[in-house]
PAMAR-461615 format. One record per residue (C-alpha): x, y, z; residue number from 0; residue in one letter. Coordinates in steps of 0.05 Angstrom, whole numbers, padded with zeros to 5 digits, m for minus. Example, Ala and Ser with C-alpha at 12.3 -4.5 7.8 and 13.67 -1.06 7.14 Angstrom:
NODE     c1     c2     c3  nr rest
NODE  00246 m00090  00156   0    A
NODE  00273 m00021  00143   1    S
REM end
This chain:
NODE     c1     c2     c3  nr rest
NODE  00005  00001  00006   0    X
NODE  00035  00075 m00025   1    X
NODE  00036  00122  00035   2    X
NODE  00016  00175  00008   3    X
NODE  00012  00228  00066   4    X
NODE  00084  00208  00072   5    X
NODE  00109  00217 m00003   6    X
NODE  00078  00280  00008   7    X
NODE  00108  00304  00080   8    X
NODE  00178  00289  00038   9    X
NODE  00178  00339 m00007  10    X
NODE  00141  00383  00034  11    X
NODE  00197  00372  00079  12    X
NODE  00240  00397  00027  13    X
NODE  00200  00453  00007  14    X
NODE  00209  00475  00072  15    X
NODE  00280  00467  00080  16    X
NODE  00302  00507  00027  17    X
NODE  00367  00545  00025  18    X
NODE  00360  00620  00030  19    X
NODE  00419  00642  00065  20    X
NODE  00481  00657  00018  21    X
NODE  00529  00648  00072  22    X
NODE  00507  00578  00066  23    X
NODE  00498  00564 m00006  24    X
NODE  00572  00591 m00006  25    X
NODE  00602  00537  00055  26    X
NODE  00557  00482  00020  27    X
NODE  00589  00501 m00048  28    X
NODE  00662  00508 m00023  29    X
NODE  00671  00579 m00049  30    X
NODE  00704  00647 m00031  31    X
NODE  00652  00696  00003  32    X
NODE  00701  00752 m00014  33    X
NODE  00684  00755 m00078  34    X
NODE  00625  00741 m00073  35    X
NODE  00574  00752 m00008  36    X
NODE  00572  00817 m00002  37    X
NODE  00534  00828 m00063  38    X
NODE  00504  00760 m00057  39    X
NODE  00476  00794  00014  40    X
NODE  00450  00859 m00016  41    X
NODE  00415  00821 m00088  42    X
NODE  00385  00783 m00043  43    X
NODE  00353  00835  00003  44    X
NODE  00316  00856 m00053  45    X
NODE  00294  00785 m00085  46    X
NODE  00312  00734 m00038  47    X
NODE  00363  00673 m00044  48    X
NODE  00306  00609 m00039  49    X
NODE  00335  00534 m00062  50    X
NODE  00334  00461 m00053  51    X
NODE  00389  00435 m00030  52    X
NODE  00372  00369 m00078  53    X
NODE  00385  00414 m00129  54    X
NODE  00444  00453 m00095  55    X
NODE  00467  00383 m00093  56    X
NODE  00475  00383 m00170  57    X
NODE  00523  00437 m00171  58    X
NODE  00592  00434 m00179  59    X
NODE  00633  00453 m00110  60    X
NODE  00682  00508 m00123  61    X
NODE  00659  00529 m00187  62    X
NODE  00634  00603 m00191  63    X
NODE  00611  00597 m00265  64    X
NODE  00569  00528 m00248  65    X
NODE  00516  00550 m00300  66    X
NODE  00460  00518 m00246  67    X
NODE  00494  00567 m00196  68    X
NODE  00488  00625 m00246  69    X
NODE  00415  00616 m00241  70    X
NODE  00410  00616 m00168  71    X
NODE  00460  00657 m00124  72    X
NODE  00437  00736 m00122  73    X
NODE  00491  00782 m00157  74    X
NODE  00504  00852 m00143  75    X
NODE  00491  00858 m00215  76    X
NODE  00418  00850 m00211  77    X
NODE  00411  00915 m00168  78    X
NODE  00438  00960 m00224  79    X
NODE  00392  01003 m00269  80    X
NODE  00381  00990 m00335  81    X
NODE  00339  01034 m00396  82    X
NODE  00287  00984 m00421  83    X
NODE  00300  00937 m00366  84    X
NODE  00227  00940 m00329  85    X
NODE  00186  00918 m00275  86    X
NODE  00132  00888 m00317  87    X
NODE  00163  00874 m00383  88    X
NODE  00098  00833 m00404  89    X
NODE  00052  00885 m00395  90    X
NODE  00012  00837 m00344  91    X
NODE m00016  00887 m00295  92    X
NODE m00069  00911 m00356  93    X
NODE m00074  00835 m00373  94    X
NODE m00100  00821 m00302  95    X
NODE m00176  00822 m00308  96    X
NODE m00193  00787 m00237  97    X
NODE m00157  00759 m00180  98    X
NODE m00107  00718 m00204  99    X
NODE m00126  00718 m00274 100    X
NODE m00082  00743 m00332 101    X
NODE m00124  00740 m00409 102    X
NODE m00070  00751 m00456 103    X
NODE m00094  00704 m00508 104    X
NODE m00149  00695 m00545 105    X
NODE m00166  00613 m00529 106    X
NODE m00127  00610 m00471 107    X
NODE m00128  00648 m00396 108    X
NODE m00074  00631 m00344 109    X
NODE m00088  00633 m00269 110    X
NODE m00034  00644 m00209 111    X
NODE m00058  00608 m00154 112    X
NODE  00005  00619 m00111 113    X
NODE  00067  00664 m00111 114    X
NODE  00111  00613 m00083 115    X
NODE  00165  00582 m00120 116    X
NODE  00213  00523 m00095 117    X
NODE  00265  00566 m00129 118    X
NODE  00283  00637 m00143 119    X
NODE  00312  00642 m00223 120    X
NODE  00354  00707 m00216 121    X
NODE  00324  00733 m00288 122    X
NODE  00247  00709 m00274 123    X
NODE  00205  00760 m00312 124    X
NODE  00151  00760 m00246 125    X
NODE  00208  00779 m00195 126    X
NODE  00171  00848 m00174 127    X
NODE  00096  00814 m00188 128    X
NODE  00049  00837 m00133 129    X
NODE  00029  00764 m00114 130    X
NODE m00004  00776 m00061 131    X
NODE m00062  00833 m00088 132    X
NODE m00080  00790 m00139 133    X
NODE m00074  00712 m00120 134    X
NODE m00151  00688 m00124 135    X
NODE m00191  00662 m00061 136    X
NODE m00244  00613 m00050 137    X
NODE m00302  00663 m00058 138    X
NODE m00274  00705 m00124 139    X
NODE m00272  00618 m00166 140    X
NODE m00348  00645 m00179 141    X
NODE m00334  00696 m00226 142    X
NODE m00263  00664 m00247 143    X
NODE m00319  00614 m00273 144    X
NODE m00373  00675 m00309 145    X
NODE m00309  00705 m00339 146    X
NODE m00299  00640 m00369 147    X
NODE m00365  00613 m00387 148    X
NODE m00378  00689 m00414 149    X
NODE m00321  00678 m00461 150    X
NODE m00343  00611 m00506 151    X
NODE m00271  00622 m00536 152    X
NODE m00227  00593 m00489 153    X
NODE m00216  00532 m00479 154    X
NODE m00149  00514 m00446 155    X
NODE m00125  00541 m00367 156    X
NODE m00059  00548 m00351 157    X
NODE m00045  00551 m00278 158    X
NODE  00026  00582 m00268 159    X
NODE  00049  00624 m00214 160    X
NODE  00095  00624 m00176 161    X
NODE  00091  00560 m00187 162    X
NODE  00022  00520 m00173 163    X
NODE  00068  00452 m00157 164    X
NODE  00091  00484 m00087 165    X
NODE  00011  00473 m00071 166    X
NODE m00006  00416 m00035 167    X
NODE m00038  00369 m00078 168    X
NODE m00104  00378 m00042 169    X
NODE m00105  00444 m00058 170    X
NODE m00088  00420 m00134 171    X
NODE m00148  00375 m00133 172    X
NODE m00191  00426 m00104 173    X
NODE m00175  00470 m00160 174    X
NODE m00175  00412 m00220 175    X
NODE m00248  00396 m00200 176    X
NODE m00266  00464 m00203 177    X
NODE m00240  00460 m00279 178    X
NODE m00272  00412 m00300 179    X
NODE m00335  00430 m00281 180    X
NODE m00340  00480 m00340 181    X
NODE m00346  00433 m00393 182    X
NODE m00323  00486 m00445 183    X
NODE m00255  00471 m00411 184    X
NODE m00210  00407 m00450 185    X
NODE m00133  00423 m00428 186    X
NODE m00110  00448 m00379 187    X
NODE m00040  00458 m00377 188    X
NODE  00018  00465 m00314 189    X
NODE  00071  00505 m00320 190    X
NODE  00120  00491 m00261 191    X
NODE  00194  00488 m00250 192    X
NODE  00192  00438 m00182 193    X
NODE  00192  00374 m00216 194    X
NODE  00263  00403 m00244 195    X
NODE  00281  00431 m00180 196    X
NODE  00246  00383 m00132 197    X
NODE  00235  00312 m00172 198    X
NODE  00203  00289 m00117 199    X
NODE  00147  00335 m00111 200    X
NODE  00113  00284 m00170 201    X
NODE  00093  00238 m00123 202    X
NODE  00035  00183 m00127 203    X
NODE m00027  00221 m00105 204    X
NODE m00002  00271 m00160 205    X
NODE  00015  00222 m00211 206    X
NODE m00048  00198 m00201 207    X
NODE m00092  00266 m00204 208    X
NODE m00058  00280 m00271 209    X
NODE m00076  00219 m00307 210    X
NODE m00154  00211 m00278 211    X
NODE m00161  00280 m00301 212    X
NODE m00221  00286 m00357 213    X
NODE m00178  00344 m00386 214    X
NODE m00115  00333 m00429 215    X
NODE m00062  00347 m00386 216    X
NODE  00002  00385 m00411 217    X
NODE  00053  00399 m00361 218    X
NODE  00107  00439 m00392 219    X
NODE  00175  00447 m00352 220    X
NODE  00224  00496 m00341 221    X
NODE  00293  00474 m00356 222    X
NODE  00357  00510 m00378 223    X
NODE  00419  00456 m00375 224    X
NODE  00429  00380 m00379 225    X
NODE  00460  00381 m00309 226    X
NODE  00393  00394 m00284 227    X
NODE  00371  00324 m00314 228    X
NODE  00407  00285 m00262 229    X
NODE  00383  00206 m00261 230    X
NODE  00335  00222 m00207 231    X
NODE  00307  00272 m00229 232    X
NODE  00285  00237 m00308 233    X
NODE  00269  00175 m00264 234    X
NODE  00218  00216 m00229 235    X
NODE  00184  00254 m00297 236    X
NODE  00191  00185 m00324 237    X
NODE  00136  00166 m00270 238    X
NODE  00083  00224 m00318 239    X
NODE  00086  00175 m00385 240    X
NODE  00009  00159 m00388 241    X
NODE m00030  00179 m00460 242    X
NODE m00069  00230 m00422 243    X
NODE m00001  00281 m00399 244    X
NODE  00041  00306 m00444 245    X
NODE  00109  00342 m00436 246    X
NODE  00143  00400 m00458 247    X
NODE  00204  00444 m00447 248    X
NODE  00211  00512 m00444 249    X
NODE  00278  00543 m00429 250    X
NODE  00313  00614 m00441 251    X
NODE  00371  00629 m00461 252    X
NODE  00418  00670 m00416 253    X
NODE  00496  00693 m00417 254    X
NODE  00544  00646 m00387 255    X
NODE  00489  00593 m00368 256    X
NODE  00474  00553 m00437 257    X
NODE  00505  00609 m00486 258    X
NODE  00521  00561 m00536 259    X
NODE  00497  00518 m00584 260    X
NODE  00532  00444 m00564 261    X
NODE  00496  00463 m00497 262    X
NODE  00427  00471 m00523 263    X
NODE  00439  00413 m00561 264    X
NODE  00465  00368 m00514 265    X
NODE  00395  00396 m00470 266    X
NODE  00348  00380 m00526 267    X
NODE  00374  00301 m00536 268    X
NODE  00368  00301 m00453 269    X
NODE  00305  00330 m00441 270    X
NODE  00288  00267 m00503 271    X
NODE  00310  00212 m00456 272    X
NODE  00258  00241 m00401 273    X
NODE  00207  00242 m00451 274    X
NODE  00195  00308 m00460 275    X
NODE  00183  00348 m00522 276    X
NODE  00243  00421 m00526 277    X
NODE  00178  00474 m00540 278    X
NODE  00198  00556 m00527 279    X
NODE  00279  00578 m00524 280    X
NODE  00254  00645 m00499 281    X
NODE  00297  00712 m00511 282    X
NODE  00298  00742 m00437 283    X
NODE  00247  00782 m00424 284    X
NODE  00273  00848 m00404 285    X
NODE  00264  00853 m00329 286    X
NODE  00292  00900 m00275 287    X
NODE  00345  00863 m00245 288    X
NODE  00375  00813 m00296 289    X
NODE  00403  00856 m00345 290    X
NODE  00472  00809 m00342 291    X
NODE  00441  00757 m00365 292    X
NODE  00424  00789 m00430 293    X
NODE  00455  00769 m00493 294    X
NODE  00471  00802 m00566 295    X
NODE  00409  00790 m00620 296    X
NODE  00467  00769 m00670 297    X
NODE  00496  00731 m00627 298    X
NODE  00430  00679 m00599 299    X
NODE  00416  00676 m00686 300    X
NODE  00482  00647 m00698 301    X
NODE  00473  00609 m00638 302    X
NODE  00404  00585 m00666 303    X
NODE  00420  00574 m00731 304    X
NODE  00478  00519 m00697 305    X
NODE  00430  00487 m00664 306    X
NODE  00387  00482 m00726 307    X
NODE  00443  00459 m00759 308    X
NODE  00456  00397 m00700 309    X
NODE  00389  00374 m00693 310    X
NODE  00323  00347 m00717 311    X
NODE  00260  00378 m00727 312    X
NODE  00229  00348 m00678 313    X
NODE  00291  00370 m00619 314    X
NODE  00295  00438 m00630 315    X
NODE  00254  00486 m00589 316    X
NODE  00219  00553 m00617 317    X
NODE  00254  00613 m00616 318    X
NODE  00213  00665 m00587 319    X
NODE  00210  00737 m00546 320    X
NODE  00149  00758 m00512 321    X
NODE  00118  00820 m00532 322    X
NODE  00075  00868 m00478 323    X
NODE  00007  00871 m00517 324    X
NODE  00022  00814 m00573 325    X
NODE m00040  00755 m00580 326    X
NODE  00017  00719 m00577 327    X
NODE  00090  00699 m00579 328    X
NODE  00138  00718 m00630 329    X
NODE  00181  00678 m00675 330    X
NODE  00244  00708 m00681 331    X
NODE  00291  00663 m00717 332    X
NODE  00313  00697 m00794 333    X
NODE  00274  00762 m00764 334    X
NODE  00305  00833 m00732 335    X
NODE  00315  00815 m00667 336    X
NODE  00311  00885 m00641 337    X
REM end
């Protein structure tokens, strides 16, 4: 007999015991505090360090330029001001129709069920998002339902955040049943980085919920480098293989992390090992605090040209940019990226 309570307590214990102190992170990785600590502390005060211990174990000790470390270590460059890098690069304030609702695209809309994440990615485009003002409460559901039913073109709901998989299975089940009760909704998409940084989150109860929903489930993961996909993580992801579930990945091309064609090629093949299809490769959203991750447009296009030459078409993610106010992602390969 499967002990679901034990499984949930296991990942919840990990989630409640994250590394949030730059001192501890640098000690854990045997890194020099003289070089990194002061900037990390200041940047962490603005946007807190938050990372699971199991993810830290994937980082090479003593390497200040490890591609996984660069994604999560607060850096003094985050505190610089740069023209064009703003707190709301995607215009989500305007798309925020109801508490928890972001409606930008015709047939689908996004629900932000929580502001919590298992990890704070330093390039996060929602690092300044006012979650506490926007989280939907139980009493908001009827308004959300009426909003959907008044727009019969909506057939898909996207759960996002924050990260929806930081919620308990019980809370997820409540929202899943609510969404299933609306006949016009056919697809539930879940955007989550949690299975990558906290793979124990994929427990049997969560898997059961997805496999037994009347909705078609699309799990869109966020992985930027093959080193994030160790054997345990891949085995956990494979437990989700089911006719009712499709798994895709979206990455962000980041300076120092995955800004080479070979790194992106390796990532696509490693995702394929886990039965995950590369979906999007995003150009960095110009959010305040992330300028140091951005790359020259011509350089990005040259990398992507090489990726195209080295991968079969089914493993090539679409290179896109999201532009505030546009009704879809904008493909940018071969076009001006300005």
